[in-house]
Residue frames relative to the residue before (quaternion, step in Angstrom):
aa qw qx qy qz dx dy dz
M 1.0000 0.0000 0.0000 0.0000 0.00 0.00 0.00
A 0.4044 -0.7384 0.4870 0.2324 3.57 -0.69 1.13
A 0.4744 -0.6815 0.4738 0.2934 3.53 -1.06 0.92
I 0.2763 -0.7611 0.5699 0.1398 3.58 -0.91 0.92
T 0.1207 -0.8269 0.5442 0.0745 3.54 -0.32 1.21
A 0.7058 -0.4291 0.3851 0.4115 3.58 -1.43 0.21
G 0.6623 0.5185 -0.3090 0.4439 3.50 0.95 -0.89
M 0.6677 0.4755 -0.3308 0.4676 3.62 0.87 -0.69
V 0.6089 0.5229 -0.3792 0.4603 3.61 1.00 -0.62
A 0.6237 0.5705 -0.2782 0.4561 3.55 0.97 -1.09
E 0.6980 0.4557 -0.2965 0.4661 3.60 0.82 -1.01
L 0.6791 0.4879 -0.3195 0.4457 3.63 0.93 -0.75
R 0.6281 0.5101 -0.3385 0.4803 3.52 1.08 -0.73
G 0.6234 0.5155 -0.3513 0.4715 3.67 1.00 -0.70
K 0.6749 0.4777 -0.3164 0.4650 3.71 1.00 -0.57
T 0.8557 0.2606 -0.0746 0.4408 3.54 0.83 -0.81
D 0.3764 -0.7600 0.4523 0.2758 3.58 1.35 -0.20
A 0.4445 0.6841 -0.4653 0.3434 3.55 1.20 0.28
P 0.6498 -0.5410 0.3648 0.3899 3.56 -1.24 0.56
M 0.6535 -0.5533 0.3665 0.3639 3.61 -1.12 0.70
M 0.7011 0.4501 -0.2827 0.4752 3.64 0.78 -0.87
E 0.6560 0.4531 -0.3679 0.4785 3.62 0.97 -0.49
C 0.5680 0.5780 -0.3821 0.4442 3.60 1.14 -0.40
K 0.6494 0.5495 -0.2572 0.4584 3.42 0.94 -1.12
K 0.6719 0.4776 -0.2921 0.4849 3.57 0.92 -1.02
A 0.6551 0.5002 -0.3306 0.4596 3.64 0.86 -0.90
L 0.6649 0.4902 -0.3376 0.4513 3.66 0.81 -0.79
T 0.6011 0.5393 -0.3558 0.4703 3.59 1.09 -0.83
E 0.6934 0.4973 -0.2879 0.4347 3.56 0.68 -1.06
A 0.7228 0.4320 -0.2252 0.4901 3.53 1.15 -0.84
E 0.3782 -0.7418 0.4507 0.3217 3.52 1.38 0.16
G 0.7904 -0.3391 0.2022 0.4684 3.70 0.80 0.79
D 0.5814 0.6040 -0.3746 0.3960 3.54 1.17 -0.40
M 0.3991 -0.7918 0.4270 0.1771 3.46 -0.39 1.44
A 0.6540 0.5279 -0.2907 0.4573 3.51 1.07 -0.94
R 0.6708 0.4875 -0.2881 0.4789 3.53 1.03 -0.92
A 0.6467 0.5030 -0.3566 0.4490 3.60 1.01 -0.74
E 0.6110 0.5302 -0.3661 0.4599 3.71 1.08 -0.41
E 0.6274 0.5164 -0.3427 0.4715 3.57 1.05 -0.61
I 0.6454 0.5287 -0.3193 0.4494 3.56 1.01 -0.90
L 0.6428 0.4983 -0.3077 0.4938 3.60 1.04 -0.82
R 0.6157 0.5524 -0.3437 0.4445 3.67 1.00 -0.63
V 0.6586 0.5113 -0.2803 0.4756 3.45 1.18 -0.94
K 0.7239 0.4597 -0.2270 0.4617 3.57 0.98 -0.96
L 0.8261 0.2565 -0.0903 0.4936 3.61 0.86 -0.98
G 0.4755 -0.6940 0.4244 0.3348 3.66 1.33 0.10
S 0.8608 -0.1534 0.1285 0.4679 3.61 -1.20 -0.68
K 0.5412 0.6480 -0.4252 0.3261 3.61 1.13 -0.54
A 0.7138 0.4636 -0.2251 0.4742 3.51 1.15 -0.75
G 0.6307 0.5649 -0.3380 0.4110 3.57 1.20 0.08
K 0.3516 0.7799 -0.4307 0.2874 3.57 1.44 0.27
A 0.5282 0.6460 -0.4199 0.3567 3.63 1.15 -0.41
A 0.6316 0.5864 -0.3149 0.3976 3.55 1.02 -0.89
S 0.7789 0.3743 -0.1764 0.4713 3.50 1.18 -0.59
R 0.5628 0.5976 -0.3280 0.4675 3.40 1.47 0.02
V 0.0746 -0.7915 0.6041 0.0545 3.63 -0.73 0.90
T 0.2890 -0.8202 0.4838 0.0984 3.49 -1.04 0.78
A 0.6435 0.4709 -0.3058 0.5202 3.64 1.17 -0.71
E 0.4321 -0.6791 0.5462 0.2319 3.49 -1.41 0.54
G 0.3406 0.7481 -0.5295 0.2099 3.61 -1.18 0.21
V 0.3181 -0.7265 0.5575 0.2453 3.64 -1.27 -0.29
I 0.3493 -0.6797 0.5997 0.2373 3.42 -1.37 0.38
A 0.0709 -0.7900 0.6086 0.0206 3.73 -0.84 0.83
A 0.0307 -0.7902 0.6109 0.0366 3.53 -1.14 0.60
A 0.1142 -0.7566 0.6425 0.0407 3.52 -1.32 0.55
V 0.0951 0.7854 -0.6045 0.0932 3.65 -0.48 1.13
N 0.0141 0.7524 -0.6555 0.0634 3.47 -0.93 1.21
G 0.8387 -0.1288 0.0377 0.5278 3.47 -0.25 1.30
T 0.8022 -0.2122 0.1847 0.5267 3.64 -0.63 -1.09
T 0.6510 0.4716 -0.3198 0.5015 3.65 1.30 0.05
G 0.2020 0.7995 -0.5533 0.1177 3.60 -0.88 0.72
A 0.1503 -0.7815 0.5990 0.0889 3.52 -1.32 0.17
M 0.0573 -0.7488 0.6569 0.0666 3.63 -1.23 0.27
I 0.0699 -0.7935 0.6038 -0.0302 3.45 -1.11 1.01
E 0.2180 -0.6835 0.6606 0.2214 3.59 -1.33 0.42
V 0.0550 -0.7675 0.6384 0.0186 3.50 -1.05 0.95
N 0.2201 -0.8476 0.4778 0.0691 3.51 -0.59 1.23
C 0.0529 -0.7740 0.6287 0.0536 3.53 -1.15 0.41
E 0.6353 -0.5833 0.3503 0.3652 3.66 -1.14 -0.06
T 0.8272 0.1519 -0.0377 0.5397 3.49 1.00 -0.77
D 0.6305 -0.5664 0.3924 0.3573 3.59 -1.10 0.53
F 0.4831 0.7129 -0.3333 0.3838 3.43 1.41 -0.66
V 0.7265 0.4612 -0.1920 0.4719 3.39 0.90 -1.34
T 0.6165 0.5668 -0.3726 0.3997 3.67 1.02 -0.62
K 0.6918 0.4068 -0.3154 0.5064 3.62 1.22 -0.08
N 0.4605 0.6675 -0.4746 0.3423 3.65 1.23 0.20
D 0.5336 -0.6790 0.4179 0.2822 3.60 -0.79 0.94
S 0.6469 0.5093 -0.2984 0.4828 3.57 1.13 -0.85
F 0.6884 0.4609 -0.3197 0.4600 3.60 0.96 -0.74
L 0.6183 0.5426 -0.3282 0.4643 3.56 1.14 -0.53
A 0.5863 0.5585 -0.3202 0.4917 3.56 1.21 -0.89
L 0.6843 0.5067 -0.2883 0.4381 3.55 0.78 -1.01
A 0.6621 0.4981 -0.3080 0.4677 3.65 1.01 -0.77
K 0.6127 0.5270 -0.3251 0.4910 3.60 1.09 -0.89
A 0.6870 0.4867 -0.3037 0.4460 3.68 0.71 -1.02
A 0.6644 0.5124 -0.3423 0.4230 3.56 0.90 -0.81
A 0.6065 0.5324 -0.3416 0.4817 3.59 1.17 -0.67
E 0.6962 0.4863 -0.2927 0.4395 3.57 0.73 -0.93
L 0.6168 0.5300 -0.3169 0.4881 3.58 1.19 -0.75
I 0.6714 0.4945 -0.3273 0.4445 3.62 0.93 -0.66
A 0.6402 0.4884 -0.3291 0.4932 3.52 1.06 -0.86
A 0.7201 0.4601 -0.2961 0.4268 3.68 0.75 -0.77
H 0.8467 0.2447 -0.1110 0.4592 3.67 0.92 -0.85
G 0.3239 -0.8067 0.4610 0.1781 3.59 1.29 -0.07
P 0.0034 -0.8149 0.5718 -0.0945 3.58 0.71 1.26
A 0.4988 -0.6784 0.4511 0.2957 3.50 -1.08 0.68
D 0.7901 0.0046 0.0644 0.6096 3.61 0.99 -0.79
V 0.7444 -0.3985 0.3042 0.4411 3.49 -1.46 0.01
E 0.5971 0.5665 -0.3409 0.4542 3.58 1.01 -0.85
A 0.6936 0.4703 -0.2797 0.4684 3.61 0.77 -1.01
L 0.6254 0.5211 -0.3471 0.4657 3.56 0.99 -0.84
G 0.6842 0.4870 -0.3211 0.4377 3.70 0.78 -0.75
A 0.6518 0.5303 -0.3155 0.4409 3.57 1.16 -0.37
L 0.5388 0.6463 -0.4007 0.3626 3.56 1.31 -0.16
P 0.5754 -0.6314 0.3953 0.3377 3.62 -0.98 0.79
Y 0.3059 0.7227 -0.5850 0.2047 3.64 -0.91 0.92
E 0.1550 -0.7763 0.6110 0.0097 3.45 -1.12 0.97
Q 0.1569 0.7694 -0.6040 0.1363 3.58 -0.94 0.86
D 0.8666 0.0710 -0.0565 0.4907 3.53 -1.09 0.69
S 0.6639 -0.5265 0.2470 0.4702 3.53 1.10 0.88
F 0.5819 0.5541 -0.3847 0.4544 3.58 1.29 0.22
G 0.3761 0.7013 -0.5660 0.2154 3.61 -1.28 0.46
P 0.6052 0.1427 -0.6632 -0.4166 1.65 -2.25 -0.83
T 0.6466 0.4618 -0.3638 0.4861 3.73 1.16 0.43
L 0.6762 -0.4808 0.3775 0.4111 3.53 -1.30 0.20
E 0.6296 0.5293 -0.3335 0.4608 3.52 1.11 -0.77
D 0.6473 0.5119 -0.3350 0.4547 3.56 0.91 -0.84
V 0.6412 0.4897 -0.3436 0.4806 3.69 0.98 -0.64
R 0.6306 0.5209 -0.3448 0.4606 3.64 0.99 -0.67
K 0.6785 0.4460 -0.3133 0.4925 3.60 0.86 -0.76
G 0.6346 0.5230 -0.3471 0.4508 3.63 1.01 -0.72
L 0.6414 0.4932 -0.3250 0.4895 3.63 0.99 -0.75
I 0.5968 0.5455 -0.3912 0.4396 3.65 0.82 -0.68
G 0.6945 0.4627 -0.2853 0.4714 3.63 0.89 -0.86
K 0.6526 0.5032 -0.3055 0.4770 3.65 1.06 -0.74
I 0.7424 0.3945 -0.2032 0.5018 3.58 0.68 -1.14
G 0.3570 -0.7559 0.4953 0.2364 3.66 0.98 -0.58
E 0.7059 0.3769 -0.2760 0.5325 3.57 1.10 0.58
N 0.5475 -0.6436 0.4462 0.2948 3.51 -1.04 1.04
M 0.0520 0.7925 -0.6071 0.0251 3.56 -1.19 0.59
S 0.0521 -0.8292 0.5563 -0.0153 3.59 -0.87 0.74
F 0.4033 -0.6156 0.5999 0.3138 3.62 -1.38 0.24
R 0.2073 -0.8370 0.4961 0.1020 3.39 -0.55 1.18
R 0.7612 -0.1714 0.1556 0.6058 3.67 0.84 -0.79
F 0.0093 0.7892 -0.6135 0.0253 3.44 -1.42 0.62
K 0.0992 -0.7778 0.6118 0.1042 3.56 -1.18 0.32
R 0.2182 -0.7782 0.5849 0.0685 3.40 -1.23 0.79
W 0.1494 -0.7709 0.6126 0.0896 3.63 -1.06 0.73
S 0.1553 0.7825 -0.5883 0.1320 3.55 -0.95 0.97
N 0.4568 0.7105 -0.4464 0.2953 3.65 1.09 0.40
G 0.6627 -0.5752 0.2902 0.3819 3.57 1.15 0.49
G 0.5202 0.6418 -0.4112 0.3854 3.57 1.37 0.01
N 0.5906 -0.5410 0.4586 0.3849 3.65 -1.25 0.17
L 0.1086 -0.7967 0.5922 0.0537 3.57 -1.03 0.72
A 0.0446 -0.7338 0.6763 0.0468 3.61 -1.13 0.72
S 0.1078 -0.8067 0.5803 0.0297 3.50 -1.11 0.78
Y 0.0379 -0.7731 0.6330 0.0119 3.55 -1.15 0.50
L 0.1009 -0.7649 0.6335 0.0585 3.52 -1.16 0.91
H 0.2243 -0.7419 0.6163 0.1391 3.53 -0.75 0.89
G 0.7672 -0.1669 0.0749 0.6147 3.56 -0.15 1.30
T 0.6661 -0.4767 0.3443 0.4589 3.81 -0.84 -0.73
R 0.6258 0.6050 -0.3224 0.3721 3.58 1.24 -0.11
I 0.7703 0.2239 -0.1264 0.5836 3.64 1.19 -0.45
G 0.0231 0.7935 -0.6065 0.0445 3.58 -0.89 1.00
V 0.0741 -0.7936 0.6038 -0.0129 3.48 -1.10 0.93
V 0.0498 -0.7762 0.6282 0.0211 3.49 -1.07 0.80
V 0.1278 -0.8210 0.5560 0.0234 3.52 -0.72 1.20
E 0.2716 -0.7285 0.6117 0.1461 3.58 -0.97 0.93
F 0.1692 0.8139 -0.5323 0.1601 3.71 -0.69 1.09
T 0.2142 -0.6927 0.6635 0.1844 3.38 -1.51 0.08
G 0.6337 0.5281 -0.3617 0.4343 3.56 -0.88 0.79
D 0.8298 -0.2708 0.2049 0.4429 3.50 -1.02 -0.83
E 0.4909 -0.7079 0.4354 0.2614 3.58 -0.72 1.13
V 0.6116 0.5831 -0.2980 0.4441 3.48 1.01 -1.12
A 0.7046 0.4760 -0.2793 0.4460 3.59 0.79 -1.08
A 0.6203 0.5719 -0.2917 0.4506 3.45 1.17 -1.00
K 0.6438 0.5070 -0.2874 0.4958 3.68 1.07 -0.84
D 0.6438 0.5408 -0.3136 0.4413 3.45 1.03 -0.76
V 0.6491 0.5022 -0.2985 0.4871 3.41 1.13 -0.87
A 0.6060 0.5568 -0.3318 0.4610 3.59 1.07 -0.75
M 0.6468 0.5019 -0.2772 0.5029 3.62 1.09 -0.71
H 0.6064 0.5549 -0.3070 0.4797 3.49 1.05 -0.80
V 0.6823 0.4638 -0.3084 0.4735 3.60 0.78 -1.07
A 0.6405 0.5183 -0.3815 0.4190 3.67 0.87 -0.65
A 0.6902 0.4787 -0.2808 0.4643 3.55 1.06 -0.79
M 0.8259 0.3082 -0.1182 0.4570 3.61 0.61 -1.06
K 0.2301 -0.8513 0.4552 0.1233 3.65 1.44 -0.09
P 0.0458 0.8016 -0.5918 0.0717 3.52 0.54 1.25
V 0.4164 -0.7098 0.5045 0.2613 3.71 -1.16 0.42
S 0.8008 0.0627 -0.0500 0.5935 3.66 1.17 -0.23
L 0.6650 -0.4926 0.4012 0.3926 3.52 -1.37 0.17
S 0.8205 0.0660 0.0458 0.5659 3.60 0.74 -1.19
Q 0.6582 -0.4892 0.3690 0.4374 3.58 -1.17 0.05
A 0.6332 0.5543 -0.3219 0.4338 3.52 1.01 -0.61
D 0.6894 0.4875 -0.2525 0.4726 3.55 1.29 -0.45
V 0.4419 0.6813 -0.4599 0.3593 3.55 1.31 -0.08
P 0.5248 -0.6673 0.4396 0.2934 3.59 -0.77 1.04
A 0.5526 -0.6697 0.3810 0.3177 3.55 -0.81 1.10
E 0.6369 0.5642 -0.3085 0.4252 3.55 1.11 -0.86
L 0.6331 0.5042 -0.3386 0.4799 3.62 1.11 -0.63
V 0.6341 0.5283 -0.3378 0.4525 3.54 1.02 -0.87
E 0.6963 0.4837 -0.2849 0.4473 3.55 0.83 -0.92
K 0.5928 0.5481 -0.3368 0.4845 3.65 1.07 -0.56
E 0.7067 0.4604 -0.2704 0.4642 3.46 0.94 -0.94
R 0.6069 0.5350 -0.3311 0.4856 3.53 1.14 -0.74
K 0.6495 0.5002 -0.3292 0.4686 3.69 0.87 -0.73
I 0.6560 0.5129 -0.3097 0.4590 3.57 0.88 -0.79
A 0.6766 0.4970 -0.2679 0.4727 3.50 1.01 -1.05
A 0.6121 0.5446 -0.3461 0.4572 3.62 1.06 -0.72
E 0.6818 0.4934 -0.2812 0.4610 3.63 0.92 -0.90
K 0.6483 0.4826 -0.3288 0.4886 3.55 1.04 -0.67
A 0.6494 0.5220 -0.3094 0.4584 3.55 0.92 -0.84
A 0.6412 0.5448 -0.3301 0.4278 3.62 0.86 -0.88
E 0.6632 0.5133 -0.3177 0.4424 3.58 1.06 -0.79
S 0.5421 0.6285 -0.4111 0.3770 3.72 1.25 -0.13
G 0.3842 -0.7584 0.4542 0.2663 3.51 1.20 -0.54
K 0.4469 0.7172 -0.4022 0.3524 3.45 1.36 0.20
P 0.6474 -0.5070 0.3564 0.4437 3.69 -1.13 0.49
A 0.6796 -0.5050 0.3737 0.3787 3.66 -1.27 0.55
E 0.7072 0.4644 -0.3235 0.4237 3.63 0.70 -0.74
I 0.6435 0.4863 -0.3219 0.4958 3.51 1.20 -0.58
V 0.5557 0.5566 -0.3840 0.4836 3.68 1.14 -0.59
A 0.6944 0.5042 -0.3070 0.4115 3.52 0.78 -1.00
K 0.6522 0.5194 -0.2975 0.4652 3.50 1.07 -0.76
M 0.6009 0.5729 -0.2969 0.4718 3.51 1.23 -0.87
V 0.6870 0.4822 -0.2718 0.4708 3.56 0.92 -0.92
E 0.6482 0.5247 -0.3113 0.4556 3.63 0.96 -0.86
G 0.6572 0.5208 -0.2830 0.4656 3.49 1.14 -1.01
S 0.6215 0.5294 -0.3230 0.4786 3.65 1.08 -0.75
V 0.6634 0.5243 -0.2884 0.4492 3.57 0.92 -0.91
Q 0.6615 0.5377 -0.2658 0.4502 3.48 1.02 -0.99
K 0.6553 0.5138 -0.2805 0.4774 3.42 1.09 -0.96
F 0.6273 0.5378 -0.3136 0.4679 3.63 1.05 -0.83
L 0.6692 0.5209 -0.3323 0.4128 3.59 0.94 -0.94
K 0.6339 0.5327 -0.2996 0.4740 3.51 1.18 -0.89
E 0.6467 0.5404 -0.3150 0.4365 3.61 0.97 -0.76
V 0.8003 0.3277 -0.1715 0.4720 3.62 0.86 -0.90
S 0.6157 0.5253 -0.3571 0.4663 3.68 1.18 -0.01
L 0.5274 -0.6769 0.4021 0.3193 3.62 -0.62 1.17
F 0.7005 0.5164 -0.3029 0.3884 3.62 0.57 -1.12
N 0.7393 0.4258 -0.2346 0.4659 3.56 1.07 -0.85
Q 0.5225 0.6411 -0.4296 0.3625 3.65 1.12 -0.14
S 0.5231 -0.5910 0.5154 0.3339 3.59 -1.18 0.45
F 0.4567 -0.7051 0.4645 0.2801 3.54 -0.67 0.96
V 0.4757 -0.7060 0.4254 0.3071 3.57 -0.70 0.99
K 0.7009 0.4713 -0.3084 0.4377 3.66 0.94 -0.48
N 0.7845 0.0664 -0.0264 0.6160 3.50 1.33 -0.32
D 0.2129 -0.8486 0.4778 0.0794 3.61 0.18 1.28
K 0.5531 0.5681 -0.4128 0.4482 3.63 1.22 0.01
L 0.7284 0.3279 -0.2126 0.5627 3.62 1.28 -0.13
T 0.3938 -0.6536 0.5873 0.2699 3.49 -1.20 0.72
V 0.6492 -0.5068 0.3778 0.4229 3.57 -1.32 0.46
E 0.6289 0.5433 -0.3626 0.4217 3.67 0.93 -0.59
Q 0.6390 0.5181 -0.2942 0.4866 3.54 1.09 -0.90
M 0.6381 0.5539 -0.3236 0.4258 3.54 0.91 -0.84
L 0.6725 0.5197 -0.2549 0.4611 3.48 1.06 -1.19
K 0.6547 0.5240 -0.3291 0.4342 3.52 0.97 -0.88
A 0.6238 0.5438 -0.3142 0.4653 3.57 1.08 -0.89
A 0.7173 0.4224 -0.2345 0.5020 3.56 1.04 -0.75
S 0.3786 -0.7266 0.4785 0.3159 3.66 1.20 -0.02
T 0.4772 0.6731 -0.4122 0.3863 3.55 0.94 0.93
D 0.1633 -0.7993 0.5751 0.0613 3.50 -0.95 0.82
V 0.1787 -0.7906 0.5710 0.1300 3.73 -0.58 1.03
K 0.2762 -0.8071 0.5049 0.1319 3.56 -0.62 1.04
G 0.7817 -0.1711 0.1344 0.5845 3.49 1.25 -0.61
F 0.1134 -0.7954 0.5875 0.0967 3.56 -1.21 0.25
T 0.1489 -0.7660 0.6136 0.1207 3.60 -1.11 0.49
L 0.1289 -0.7991 0.5870 0.0178 3.59 -0.88 1.02
Y 0.0584 -0.7780 0.6253 0.0176 3.52 -0.85 1.00
V 0.0533 -0.7455 0.6642 0.0122 3.64 -0.97 0.97
V 0.4886 -0.6811 0.4579 0.2962 3.50 -0.78 1.08
G 0.8559 0.1499 -0.1427 0.4739 3.55 -1.04 1.04
E 0.3248 0.7504 -0.5165 0.2542 3.61 1.23 0.27
G 0.8422 0.1705 -0.1302 0.4947 3.58 -0.73 1.07
I 0.6257 0.5233 -0.3402 0.4678 3.54 1.36 0.00
E 0.3027 -0.7317 0.5853 0.1745 3.60 -0.89 0.90
K 0.1990 -0.7825 0.5792 0.1124 3.72 -0.65 1.01
K 0.4260 -0.6941 0.5155 0.2663 3.57 -0.91 0.92
V 0.4172 -0.6893 0.4994 0.3184 3.70 -0.94 0.54
D 0.2676 -0.7883 0.5379 0.1326 3.55 -0.61 1.14
D 0.5708 -0.5308 0.5093 0.3647 3.56 -1.32 0.25
F 0.4308 -0.7555 0.4182 0.2622 3.62 -0.47 1.19
A 0.6430 0.5345 -0.3188 0.4463 3.56 1.10 -0.86
A 0.6608 0.5289 -0.2959 0.4427 3.52 1.06 -0.94
E 0.6222 0.5704 -0.3232 0.4278 3.53 1.19 -0.89
V 0.6729 0.5147 -0.2766 0.4537 3.45 1.00 -1.12
A 0.6311 0.5185 -0.3427 0.4642 3.59 1.10 -0.75
A 0.6295 0.5210 -0.3292 0.4732 3.58 1.00 -0.93
Q 0.6921 0.4922 -0.3111 0.4266 3.65 0.82 -0.79
V 0.6023 0.5474 -0.3282 0.4795 3.58 1.15 -0.76
A 0.6342 0.5306 -0.3023 0.4743 3.59 1.03 -1.06
A 0.6624 0.5306 -0.3021 0.4341 3.52 0.80 -1.02
A 0.6433 0.5422 -0.2999 0.4497 3.57 0.98 -0.99
K 0.6886 0.4813 -0.2880 0.4597 3.53 0.88 -0.91
G 0.6871 0.4986 -0.2590 0.4606 3.56 1.12 -0.67
A 0.5412 0.6519 -0.3711 0.3800 3.58 1.35 -0.54
């Protein structure tokens, strides 16, 4: 039996917002397996334990550059929220997106090699990044990016600096921008139900089966409950089936049809998605921010 430490319980509570004792019970039942413990809590407590998927922990910004049918979106990370408001850091992110759109680098290394000067640093984007690390006093990195240049129409939307969406479409640009805003708000995982990744469907089916089994109802009723839960999940995470945020009497698909618009695909970036951030000493973080402000 794996030893369940206070740290493990605290980590699971931080991911799920479930009560401490429930977290400890789930970890004990899962023999220390954190992912399995999350599933157990979802079965017992419902959606309360699913908050981990929407919580991001790393800092940084999303930047986008769209010019006609060519565009790019990038996530640039840093250590603290303080730096995400720094003008030099924001300028670096904006420049990186524009360079990707204009030159189409193959990867982060190729992106860093592109010519760029800022704040007396250069002659490449990588040289500017390294220079700003020294000036600001905090590490920063280009995490991921995507470029579009296949001739299709593009619409982009940035929700502040933490969420970015690019939509590929034909038809009405206003409708496409509305879809980009919708994606930022509702965070679908695919265009249609058929496109939802099989592993997500199976995970949801497994959780639904465990919840239904606890009802004590006959097998045929349990099977219908499971299938109903899965179908509900598919509608909730597929863009075309979601209720449109600006008019919940229409699905996104119905709104697009009325606007004679076809969405071919979308890309959603959320800052820090999938990254675990270490917990810093608060006093040390404040001291670092003060030092950075003096050096800016």
